[in-house]
C-alpha positions in Angstrom: 0.0 0.0 0.0 1.4 3.4 -1.0 0.3 6.6 0.7 0.3 10.0 -1.0 0.2 13.3 0.9 -3.6 13.4 0.9 -4.0 9.8 2.1 -1.5 10.4 4.9 -3.4 13.4 6.1 -6.7 11.5 5.9 -5.6 8.6 8.0 -4.0 10.8 10.6 -7.2 12.7 11.1 -9.1 9.7 12.3 -8.7 7.9 15.5 -9.3 4.3 16.4 -11.6 3.4 19.3 -9.5 2.7 22.4 -6.5 4.7 21.3 -5.5 5.1 24.9 -6.8 8.6 25.6 -10.2 7.2 26.5 -8.7 5.0 29.2 -9.4 1.7 27.3 -7.4 -1.2 28.6 -6.4 -4.5 27.1 -7.7 -7.8 28.6 -4.4 -8.2 30.5 -5.0 -4.8 32.2 -2.5 -2.7 30.2 -3.5 0.6 28.6 -4.3 0.2 24.9 -1.7 1.6 22.5 -2.4 5.1 21.2 -3.0 5.0 17.5 -3.5 7.0 14.4 -5.2 5.2 11.5 -7.2 5.8 8.3 -10.5 4.8 9.8 -12.1 2.5 12.4 -12.2 -0.5 10.1 -8.8 0.0 8.5 -5.4 -1.3 9.8 -3.5 0.8 12.3 -0.8 2.9 10.5 1.0 4.4 13.5 0.6 3.5 17.1 2.4 4.1 20.4 2.4 1.5 23.1 2.8 3.3 26.5 3.8 0.0 28.1 6.7 -0.6 25.7 10.3 -0.4 26.9 10.9 1.8 23.8 10.4 5.5 24.3 7.4 6.9 22.3 9.6 9.1 20.0 11.6 6.0 19.0 8.3 4.1 18.3 7.1 6.9 16.0 10.5 7.2 14.3 10.8 3.4 13.7 7.3 3.2 12.2 7.9 6.1 9.8 11.3 4.7 8.9 9.6 1.4 8.1 7.0 3.0 6.0 9.7 4.8 4.0 11.7 1.6 3.7 8.7 -0.4 2.3 7.7 2.3 0.0 4.4 3.1 1.8 5.6 6.7 2.0 7.0 7.7 -1.3 9.6 10.4 -2.0 8.1 13.8 -1.7 5.3 12.8 0.6 4.4 15.5 3.1 4.2 14.2 6.6 1.7 15.5 9.1 2.7 18.5 11.1 4.4 17.8 14.4 1.3 19.3 16.3 -1.2 17.3 14.3 0.6 13.9 14.7 1.2 14.6 18.4 -2.4 15.4 18.9 -3.6 12.3 17.1 -1.3 10.0 19.0 -1.8 11.7 22.3 1.8 12.6 22.7 3.7 15.8 23.6 4.7 17.9 20.6 8.4 17.6 21.6 8.2 13.8 21.4 7.1 13.9 17.7 9.5 16.7 17.0 12.4 14.5 18.3 11.2 11.6 16.1 11.2 14.0 13.0 14.7 15.4 14.0 16.1 11.9 14.1 14.6 11.0 10.8 16.1 14.2 9.4 19.5 13.2 10.8 19.2 9.8 9.0 18.5 11.8 5.8 15.1 10.2 5.4 13.0 13.4 5.7 13.6 17.1 5.3 11.8 20.0 7.1 11.2 23.0 4.8 10.3 25.6 7.4 6.6 26.4 7.3 6.1 24.2 4.2 6.3 21.1 6.3 8.3 17.9 6.5 8.8 15.8 3.4 10.2 12.3 2.6 13.5 12.8 0.9 14.2 9.3 -0.5 13.2 5.7 -0.2 15.1 3.9 2.5 16.5 1.5 -0.2 18.1 4.4 -1.9 19.7 5.6 1.3 20.9 2.0 1.9 22.3 1.9 -1.6 24.3 5.0 -1.0 25.6 3.6 2.3 26.4 0.3 0.7 28.2 1.9 -2.1 30.3 4.0 0.3 31.2 0.9 2.4 32.2 -1.0 -0.8 34.5 1.9 -1.8 36.2 1.8 1.6 36.5 -2.0 1.4 38.0 -1.9 -2.2 40.5 0.8 -1.2 41.6 -1.2 1.9 41.9 -4.4 -0.1 44.1 -2.6 -2.8 46.3 -1.1 -0.1 46.7 -4.6 1.4 47.6 -6.1 -2.0 44.5 -8.3 -2.1 43.3 -9.4 -5.5 39.7 -8.8 -6.7 39.0 -12.5 -6.5 40.4 -12.7 -2.9 38.4 -9.6 -1.9 35.2 -11.1 -3.4 35.9 -14.3 -1.4 36.3 -12.3 1.8 33.0 -10.5 1.1 31.3 -13.8 0.2 32.4 -15.4 3.5 31.2 -12.3 5.4 27.8 -12.4 3.7 
């Protein structure tokens, strides 16, 4: 499933029943995860589990990172505003702002002032750049060490 800017805004505006702010609890007594979804019958897109050992900003960051990696959020997609997403998930504004800042540090999104935050590139493209850079470093080190291409390929094959 691919989300464009409009779809992203639509699903963020709706809230699931029992998103945590109404005090709903799971059968085991834990508070239900806070969620933002596209509608009551649709699957949850983003959720924050208050009982998780992971901090909320990391949960949000990881989920958006995953959506970028799988292509659900295409390059150029505008993300919800920090305030909007924080309100929908029942989080502090600074929590969502930190998630966006970390995504920006990973070069996955870019904040363009009042224009919003946009997906820069698919995760696979970022991974390709990182892999290419690592391969260049490996090739240079192998050449300096006098290792042949066949030997370097064998080292890489064994490491795989």
